[in-house]
VOBA-1610 file (N, C-alpha, C; in pm, whole numbers, padded with zeros to 5 digits, always signed):
BEGIN
Met+07182+13878-30444Met+07300+13823-30484Met+07300+13670-30476Thr+07326+13616-30615Thr+07358+13485-30606Thr+07463+13424-30499Lys+07416+13330-30414Lys+07500+13244-30329Lys+07579+13108-30383Phe+07678+13090-30347Phe+07764+12983-30367Phe+07800+12898-30249Ile+07760+12795-30256Ile+07780+12715-30124Ile+07883+12594-30154Val+07999+12634-30080Val+08105+12499-30143Val+08099+12386-30027Ser+08083+12274-30075Ser+08078+12162-29985Ser+08209+12085-29998Ile+08298+12046-29881Ile+08403+12013-29866Ile+08403+11894-29767Ile+08430+11778-29807Ile+08403+11663-29699Ile+08554+11610-29668Ser+08579+11610-29549Ser+08711+11614-29479Ser+08712+11477-29422His+08808+11366-29451His+08815+11250-29405His+08983+11223-29363Gly+09018+11306-29278Gly+09157+11299-29224Gly+09247+11423-29335His+09157+11515-29412His+09236+11592-29487His+09281+11738-29425Leu+09320+11737-29313Leu+09367+11839-29239Leu+09478+11947-29329Asp+09569+11869-29386Asp+09684+11892-29441Asp+09621+11964-29588Tyr+09553+11932-29644Tyr+09510+11985-29761Tyr+09420+12121-29713Leu+09345+12109-29637Leu+09265+12228-29605Leu+09349+12344-29538Ser+09442+12323-29468Ser+09536+12391-29417Ser+09628+12465-29515Asn+09678+12381-29627Asn+09758+12429-29728Asn+09716+12509-29838Asn+09563+12508-29851Asn+09491+12552-29952Asn+09440+12697-29946Val+09550+12779-29982Val+09532+12931-29966Val+09447+12972-30044Glu+09418+12913-30179Glu+09313+12960-30264Glu+09153+12951-30219Leu+09158+12864-30133Leu+09017+12821-30071Leu+08996+12924-29980Gln+09090+12981-29897Gln+09096+13084-29811Gln+09029+13221-29883Lys+09084+13244-30031Lys+09055+13353-30082Lys+08923+13367-30142Ile+08896+13240-30182Ile+08757+13196-30229Ile+08632+13235-30123Ser+08672+13151-29998Ser+08583+13200-29878Ser+08580+13319-29824Asp+08675+13435-29883Asp+08654+13555-29819Asp+08558+13637-29906Arg+08513+13579-30024Arg+08401+13673-30094Arg+08276+13691-30044Ala+08227+13780-30057Ala+08083+13812-29982Ala+07994+13714-30028Asn+07975+13652-30133Asn+07874+13551-30184Asn+07910+13399-30151Val+08011+13380-30096Val+08057+13244-30108Val+08056+13186-29939Thr+08015+13060-29921Thr+08002+13011-29782Thr+08065+12888-29812Val+08172+12852-29723Val+08243+12703-29737Val+08216+12631-29622Ile+08136+12515-29662Ile+08126+12423-29545Ile+08221+12291-29524Val+08269+12276-29434Val+08375+12156-29416Val+08275+12050-29337Lys+08253+11939-29391Lys+08187+11800-29313Lys+08284+11719-29289Asp+08330+11723-29147Asp+08446+11631-29078Asp+08389+11500-29053Asn+08408+11425-29145Asn+08395+11264-29123Asn+08442+11181-29018Leu+08531+11271-28960Leu+08612+11190-28819Leu+08628+11282-28721Lys+08549+11398-28714Lys+08529+11485-28591Lys+08670+11490-28514Gln+08763+11556-28608Gln+08907+11565-28579Gln+08895+11727-28503Gln+08953+11733-28390Gln+08952+11890-28323Gln+09038+11981-28379Ser+09142+11903-28477Ser+09216+12002-28550Ser+09170+12069-28643Val+09063+11989-28745Val+08985+12018-28810Val+08887+12151-28801Glu+08843+12110-28681Glu+08743+12202-28617Glu+08804+12351-28602Ala+08914+12353-28543Ala+08993+12469-28503Ala+09028+12543-28628Leu+09079+12461-28730Leu+09098+12532-28861Leu+08996+12601-28897Cys+08875+12536-28911Cys+08757+12596-28967Cys+08728+12733-28900Lys+08728+12731-28780Lys+08709+12830-28700Lys+08810+12940-28708Lys+08923+12921-28755Lys+09017+13000-28764Lys+09005+13068-28904Lys+08958+12994-29008Lys+08954+13047-29142Lys+08824+13104-29176Gly+08735+13081-29063Gly+08569+13118-29112Gly+08490+13040-29192Tyr+08549+12894-29197Tyr+08442+12798-29262Tyr+08354+12747-29169Ile+08234+12710-29225Ile+08147+12628-29108Ile+08175+12515-29119Tyr+08193+12460-28992Tyr+08217+12318-28951Tyr+08114+12242-28915Leu+08086+12120-28979Leu+07994+12015-28960Leu+08039+11886-28925Thr+07975+11801-28850Thr+07995+11693-28815Thr+07885+11610-28782Ser+07880+11483-28773Ser+07792+11398-28759Ser+07840+11286-28644His+07710+11216-28581His+07787+11106-28485His+07842+10992-28572Asp+07771+10954-28695Asp+07819+10857-28763Asp+07922+10872-28889Val+08008+10815-28935Val+08090+10830-29041Val+08001+10788-29143Leu+07988+10895-29268Leu+07893+10869-29382Leu+07985+10838-29497Gly+07902+10850-29615Gly+07983+10790-29719Gly+07965+10942-29818Phe+08026+10949-29911Phe+08076+11049-29973Phe+07928+11136-30028Gly+07832+11062-30066Gly+07716+11124-30107Gly+07615+11167-29975Glu+07621+11098-29895Glu+07530+11132-29785Glu+07601+11254-29705Asn+07703+11239-29691Asn+07793+11378-29646Asn+07763+11498-29715Asn+07759+11471-29842Asn+07718+11605-29922Asn+07568+11620-29922Asn+07466+11564-29880Asn+07338+11560-29879Asn+07331+11643-29744Tyr+07388+11607-29640Tyr+07408+11660-29513Tyr+07432+11805-29502Cys+07554+11836-29596Cys+07582+11980-29626Cys+07474+12046-29689Phe+07421+12012-29793Phe+07331+12055-29863Phe+07180+12098-29783Asn+07172+11990-29713Asn+07039+12019-29621Asn+07082+12127-29511Tyr+07195+12129-29490Tyr+07227+12242-29367Tyr+07219+12403-29436Ala+07250+12381-29574Ala+07261+12524-29653Ala+07101+12548-29636Lys+07018+12433-29689Lys+06878+12499-29724Lys+06797+12557-29586Asn+06837+12482-29476Asn+06781+12500-29353Asn+06830+12604-29284Ser+06975+12669-29315Ser+07031+12737-29217Ser+07080+12887-29300Leu+07091+12864-29397Leu+07180+12976-29497Leu+07087+13067-29566Ser+06948+13019-29565Ser+06850+13108-29678Ser+06901+13108-29811Val+06909+13019-29833Val+06946+12986-30001Val+06814+12979-30068Cys+06837+12984-30212Cys+06672+12983-30309Cys+06754+12929-30411Ser+06621+12889-30510Ser+06654+12765-30598Ser+06768+12807-30710Asp+06799+12925-30718Asp+06904+12985-30837Asp+07032+13003-30781Asp+07052+12959-30626Asp+07171+12959-30584Asp+07255+12827-30610Trp+07378+12832-30585Trp+07477+12718-30633Trp+07536+12635-30529Phe+07553+12499-30544Phe+07592+12400-30471Phe+07716+12362-30539Leu+07830+12368-30498Leu+07972+12321-30540Leu+08023+12227-30450Ile+08015+12117-30513Ile+08075+11990-30461Ile+08237+11982-30482Ile+08328+12003-30383Ile+08459+12006-30422Ile+08559+11906-30318Asn+08597+11811-30392Asn+08717+11728-30289Asn+08819+11839-30217Pro+08861+11781-30110Pro+08966+11883-30038Pro+09086+11848-30103Asp+09120+11761-30200Asp+09219+11742-30277Asp+09237+11828-30415Val+09122+11914-30424Val+09118+12008-30565Val+09154+12132-30524Ile+09252+12196-30611Ile+09251+12329-30591Ile+09217+12415-30705Ile+09133+12495-30683Ile+09109+12605-30794Ile+09161+12743-30757Glu+09228+12820-30830Glu+09264+12938-30818Glu+09155+13054-30797Asp+09185+13148-30713Asp+09073+13255-30713Asp+09041+13288-30846Thr+09115+13333-30915Thr+09081+13386-31057Thr+08995+13285-31137Gln+09057+13167-31125Gln+08937+13057-31188Gln+08816+13055-31139Phe+08790+13059-30994Phe+08688+13048-30939Phe+08607+13185-30981Glu+08647+13281-31006Glu+08592+13430-31040Glu+08541+13395-31181Asn+08604+13329-31293Asn+08572+13294-31408Asn+08450+13185-31388Leu+08452+13100-31277Leu+08349+13018-31280Leu+08199+13072-31250Ile+08215+13174-31142Ile+08110+13272-31108Ile+08050+13328-31216Val+08114+13377-31309Val+08076+13462-31415Val+07989+13338-31497Glu+08056+13230-31530Glu+07984+13139-31621Glu+07837+13111-31542Leu+07856+13075-31411Leu+07742+13017-31366Leu+07630+13132-31362Lys+07646+13242-31328Lys+07557+13328-31338Lys+07505+13368-31476Lys+07541+13324-31572Lys+07494+13345-31728Lys+07359+13271-31710Lys+07363+13151-31639Lys+07213+13087-31639Lys+07227+13002-31739Gln+07306+12972-31827Gln+07310+12884-31958Gln+07304+12731-31929Gly+07241+12695-31805Gly+07261+12548-31773Gly+07232+12554-31609Asn+07206+12432-31558Asn+07212+12442-31410Asn+07287+12292-31359Phe+07382+12257-31442Phe+07464+12140-31387Phe+07582+12162-31486Phe+07714+12149-31391Phe+07832+12211-31477Phe+07942+12129-31428Ala+08059+12100-31513Ala+08148+12037-31459Ala+08300+12118-31492Pro+08378+12151-31403Pro+08492+12222-31457Pro+08596+12121-31499Asn+08696+12183-31582Asn+08812+12082-31639Asn+08919+12064-31548Leu+08931+11929-31503Leu+09008+11907-31411Leu+09199+11865-31477Phe+09285+11887-31398Phe+09425+11867-31431Phe+09482+11812-31310Lys+09597+11753-31347Lys+09670+11683-31233Lys+09801+11763-31192Asp+09819+11874-31292Asp+09912+11937-31239Asp+09893+12106-31230Ile+09989+12168-31160Ile+09924+12332-31152Ile+09949+12405-31297Ser+10023+12364-31383Ser+10060+12414-31506Ser+09975+12380-31606Tyr+09840+12315-31587Tyr+09731+12273-31672Tyr+09808+12192-31803Thr+09889+12114-31754Thr+09955+12041-31901Thr+09901+11874-31891Thr+09880+11837-31768Thr+09856+11683-31772Thr+09688+11673-31725Thr+09606+11644-31817Thr+09448+11634-31798Thr+09400+11529-31723Glu+09309+11538-31662Glu+09234+11393-31573Glu+09150+11373-31650Asn+09136+11240-31662Asn+09006+11164-31707Asn+08873+11168-31635Ser+08845+11330-31607Ser+08731+11331-31510Ser+08605+11331-31584Ile+08585+11326-31706Ile+08462+11322-31757Ile+08449+11221-31847Arg+08335+11118-31844Arg+08317+10991-31912Arg+08193+10973-31935Arg+08178+10852-32011Arg+08048+10795-32066Arg+07984+10694-31993Phe+07847+10674-31961Phe+07821+10582-31886Phe+07858+10441-31917Ser+07847+10362-31815Ser+07889+10216-31803Ser+07764+10150-31861Ser+07788+10007-31907Ser+07718+09908-31932Ser+07736+09781-31911Phe+07642+09686-31898Phe+07689+09559-31856Phe+07801+09496-31957Ser+07787+09536-32066Ser+07902+09491-32200Ser+08025+09535-32166Asn+08031+09660-32064Asn+08166+09726-32058Asn+08240+09643-31960Leu+08188+09531-31886Leu+08240+09447-31776Leu+08330+09383-31848Leu+08365+09371-31994Leu+08436+09282-32054Leu+08576+09372-32095Asn+08550+09488-32083Asn+08666+09587-32106Asn+08785+09537-32055Pro+08789+09515-31938Pro+08947+09498-31864Pro+09031+09373-31921Phe+08929+09257-31991Phe+08986+09156-32073Phe+09030+09213-32190Leu+08988+09331-32244Leu+09040+09383-32385Leu+09140+09503-32355Leu+09186+09520-32226Leu+09279+09628-32176Leu+09214+09763-32198Lys+09078+09771-32167Lys+08997+09893-32181Lys+08952+09927-32076Pro+08924+10050-32037Pro+08876+10091-31886Pro+08702+10053-31882Ile+08647+10029-31783Ile+08521+09994-31779Ile+08437+10137-31806Asn+08496+10241-31754Asn+08432+10372-31771Asn+08504+10453-31878Ile+08449+10449-31987Ile+08522+10520-32136Ile+08533+10670-32092Pro+08653+10721-32097Pro+08675+10884-32075Pro+08672+10961-32214Tyr+08600+11080-32207Tyr+08610+11157-32331Tyr+08740+11171-32380Asn+08755+11226-32505Asn+08878+11311-32533Asn+08856+11435-32502Lys+08907+11496-32415Lys+08869+11661-32385Lys+08916+11742-32489Asn+09009+11707-32583Asn+09069+11794-32678Asn+08951+11797-32796Ser+08861+11724-32803Ser+08759+11708-32915Ser+08654+11770-32863Leu+08632+11803-32743Leu+08509+11873-32679Leu+08535+12048-32689Ser+08426+12085-32708Ser+08415+12253-32700Ser+08341+12280-32552Asp+08381+12410-32527Asp+08327+12466-32412Asp+08163+12467-32406His+08120+12402-32287His+07974+12405-32272His+07926+12282-32352Asp+08000+12174-32408Asp+07922+12043-32481Asp+07881+11968-32354Glu+07778+11905-32382Glu+07701+11823-32315Glu+07788+11657-32289Ile+07794+11647-32152Ile+07883+11530-32150Ile+07789+11442-32075Glu+07801+11303-32055Glu+07737+11218-31969Glu+07769+11225-31813Trp+07865+11167-31763Trp+07911+11228-31624Trp+08013+11286-31595Ala+08057+11323-31497Ala+08151+11377-31454Ala+08220+11348-31292Ser+08349+11334-31284Ser+08368+11312-31152Ser+08309+11395-31041Gly+08298+11354-30910Gly+08254+11428-30812Gly+08337+11501-30733Ala+08456+11500-30782Ala+08560+11595-30720Ala+08532+11738-30725Phe+08450+11767-30826Phe+08410+11896-30871Phe+08286+11908-30954Leu+08169+11936-30906Leu+08047+11945-30959Leu+08004+12090-30933Cys+07907+12154-31016Cys+07855+12253-30982Cys+07692+12262-31002Ile+07613+12236-30929Ile+07471+12207-30970Ile+07386+12319-30888Asn+07276+12359-30919Asn+07192+12477-30879Asn+07095+12375-30760Phe+07021+12468-30663Phe+06956+12427-30567Phe+06854+12354-30607Glu+06800+12402-30726Glu+06665+12356-30753Glu+06676+12249-30810Leu+06786+12199-30897Leu+06803+12078-30953Leu+06847+11978-30866Phe+06906+12002-30767Phe+06979+11915-30651Phe+06835+11856-30576Thr+06769+11954-30533Thr+06633+11920-30484Thr+06540+11848-30557Ala+06522+11870-30683Ala+06449+11796-30754Ala+06472+11645-30795Val+06604+11601-30781Val+06650+11482-30815Val+06687+11425-30658Asp+06654+11473-30553Asp+06675+11441-30421Asp+06804+11389-30391Gly+06878+11491-30418Gly+07054+11489-30403Gly+07109+11344-30455Phe+07204+11314-30379Phe+07279+11190-30396Phe+07172+11065-30362Asn+07214+10961-30403Asn+07156+10838-30377Asn+07223+10790-30238Glu+07194+10777-30145Glu+07291+10737-30012Glu+07291+10597-29988Ala+07231+10535-30108Ala+07243+10359-30107Ala+07408+10318-30150Tyr+07449+10436-30238Tyr+07589+10420-30297Tyr+07703+10418-30163Phe+07822+10387-30158Phe+07908+10421-30047Phe+08057+10430-30120Met+08115+10560-30140Met+08238+10598-30193Met+08229+10588-30336Tyr+08147+10521-30422Tyr+08171+10514-30563Tyr+08057+10484-30608Phe+08045+10577-30743Phe+07939+10586-30848Phe+07830+10670-30793Glu+07849+10724-30674Glu+07740+10839-30641Glu+07728+10948-30728Asp+07839+10994-30793Asp+07845+11073-30872Asp+07778+11056-31025Val+07818+10931-31065Val+07766+10868-31189Val+07604+10880-31183Asp+07568+10798-31075Asp+07413+10820-31047Asp+07339+10927-31046Leu+07418+11015-30982Leu+07349+11149-30989Leu+07346+11211-31116Cys+07447+11213-31212Cys+07454+11253-31327Cys+07325+11179-31434Leu+07313+11061-31413Leu+07219+10991-31479Leu+07057+11035-31426Arg+07048+11046-31311Arg+06919+11111-31263Arg+06897+11237-31327Thr+06987+11313-31321Thr+06989+11476-31361Thr+06943+11462-31509Met+06996+11352-31602Met+06972+11355-31713Met+06827+11325-31756Ile+06766+11214-31675Ile+06645+11149-31680Ile+06554+11275-31638Asn+06610+11356-31561Asn+06516+11470-31504Asn+06490+11579-31609Gly+06586+11555-31713Gly+06568+11683-31827Gly+06664+11761-31851Ser+06773+11746-31733Ser+06887+11849-31737Ser+07011+11771-31810Ser+07094+11865-31864Ser+07185+11829-31915Ser+07330+11839-31822Leu+07445+11783-31825Leu+07553+11849-31760Leu+07641+11887-31874Lys+07722+12000-31811Lys+07781+12077-31931Lys+07937+12077-31869Phe+08028+12073-31974Phe+08157+12073-31957Phe+08225+12207-31987Leu+08287+12254-31860Leu+08318+12386-31856Leu+08471+12387-31900Lys+08495+12367-32013Lys+08643+12344-32087Lys+08752+12463-32020Asn+08693+12570-32020Asn+08789+12690-31983Asn+08801+12718-31845Ile+08734+12634-31757Ile+08773+12669-31612Ile+08846+12541-31563Lys+08949+12593-31513Lys+09044+12500-31483Lys+09096+12479-31327Ala+09084+12333-31256Ala+09130+12323-31132Ala+09236+12202-31138Val+09303+12184-31047Val+09403+12080-31008Val+09346+11987-30929His+09333+11848-30927His+09292+11744-30876His+09420+11661-30822Lys+09433+11647-30694Lys+09549+11598-30675Lys+09548+11445-30656Gly+09421+11413-30654Gly+09396+11278-30663Gly+09464+11150-30596Glu+09406+11132-30469Glu+09473+11018-30388Glu+09364+10910-30423Tyr+09421+10819-30514Tyr+09345+10706-30533Tyr+09385+10583-30451Lys+09259+10529-30404Lys+09269+10426-30310Lys+09311+10309-30387Asn+09390+10205-30342Asn+09414+10075-30388Asn+09294+09987-30404Arg+09270+09941-30529Arg+09165+09864-30592Arg+09199+09707-30597Ser+09329+09665-30526Ser+09331+09529-30546Ser+09211+09442-30517Val+09212+09335-30596Val+09099+09223-30561Val+09067+09217-30396Phe+09190+09246-30331Phe+09209+09181-30186Phe+09167+09292-30092Ser+09141+09448-30150Ser+09110+09562-30082Ser+08961+09570-30049Lys+08920+09645-29935Lys+08790+09654-29915Lys+08742+09781-30035His+08830+09839-30078His+08786+09958-30187His+08753+09877-30290Phe+08823+09764-30332Phe+08782+09703-30466Phe+08635+09642-30421Arg+08605+09593-30332Arg+08479+09539-30300Arg+08347+09635-30308Trp+08396+09762-30240Trp+08310+09879-30244Trp+08259+09923-30399Tyr+08383+09924-30471Tyr+08365+09975-30596Tyr+08292+09881-30687Leu+08299+09741-30675Leu+08232+09631-30750Leu+08088+09631-30708Ala+08077+09645-30596Ala+07927+09676-30520Ala+07848+09815-30577Ser+07905+09909-30583Ser+07875+10019-30655Ser+07841+10026-30803Leu+07931+09981-30856Leu+07938+09956-31000Leu+07795+09866-31047Phe+07794+09746-30975Phe+07671+09662-31005Phe+07553+09737-30962Arg+07513+09821-30856Arg+07407+09894-30826Arg+07396+09979-30933Phe+07492+10041-30973Phe+07443+10122-31081Phe+07405+10072-31211Leu+07482+09983-31255Leu+07409+09898-31385Leu+07274+09854-31343Ile+07245+09804-31248Ile+07109+09767-31228Ile+06991+09864-31225Asn+07043+09977-31163Asn+06971+10114-31150Asn+06944+10181-31282Gln+07078+10167-31359Gln+07025+10230-31503Gln+06956+10148-31589Ser+06931+10035-31563Ser+06845+09942-31651Ser+06707+09988-31602Lys+06702+10002-31497Lys+06567+10014-31425Lys+06498+10134-31458Tyr+06597+10265-31490Tyr+06569+10370-31519Tyr+06524+10377-31671Lys+06619+10302-31759Lys+06554+10287-31892Lys+06429+10214-31902Val+06391+10120-31833Val+06287+10075-31837Val+06165+10170-31835Lys+06194+10246-31724Lys+06071+10357-31661Lys+06053+10458-31803Gln+06171+10482-31869Gln+06148+10574-31957Gln+06054+10496-32068
//
């Protein structure tokens, strides 16, 4: 039986975890294991996981997004008897996927028509307002885009895409990757912190010879708590540092090719 390991990183997200009734339904499936990595070591989160049957993990240090997910992945490899064909699902705590949609996702992943997928994210439960969750890789020339009132990371027009179309990168809010591929690319690059870990992962999987595919018909809601990126905020500094790290690494990867 193919296993599906759901990795959720909580950083003070008790309310999301408590109110996500769909996650409880998903966790009750025989082939699904939900792992919650608590970045703040909150007793309330631990108690909730015990009540709902989620695996609760924590660490001595506060870790970044990529490092936390690597932590969950390594736990699954070492403790859950997973194999290369099993799936690692990276899902933000503020993402809700209905159980029926999750069933459709399982069907898609079992078809083995790829090893890296991104579902279609929306901002509302009626699936009317799409989220710009899939984008093209940035380049140094894109740094001029804000002066032209354009985003640095150019989004795809989802309406112009078909199901299973190849895309460059997708938001780490919801990614599905099999264990063999995640192992082959050594997981997330832990040199990043909070931003561009997902972009870098998508680039390295592409270089590895695997394409990221858009699951247009698998829908989920991302409530999206976006942190302030004013020039005076630490999040803006983290964002810039990660952006430049990615652009430099991307140029190195291209040279190697």
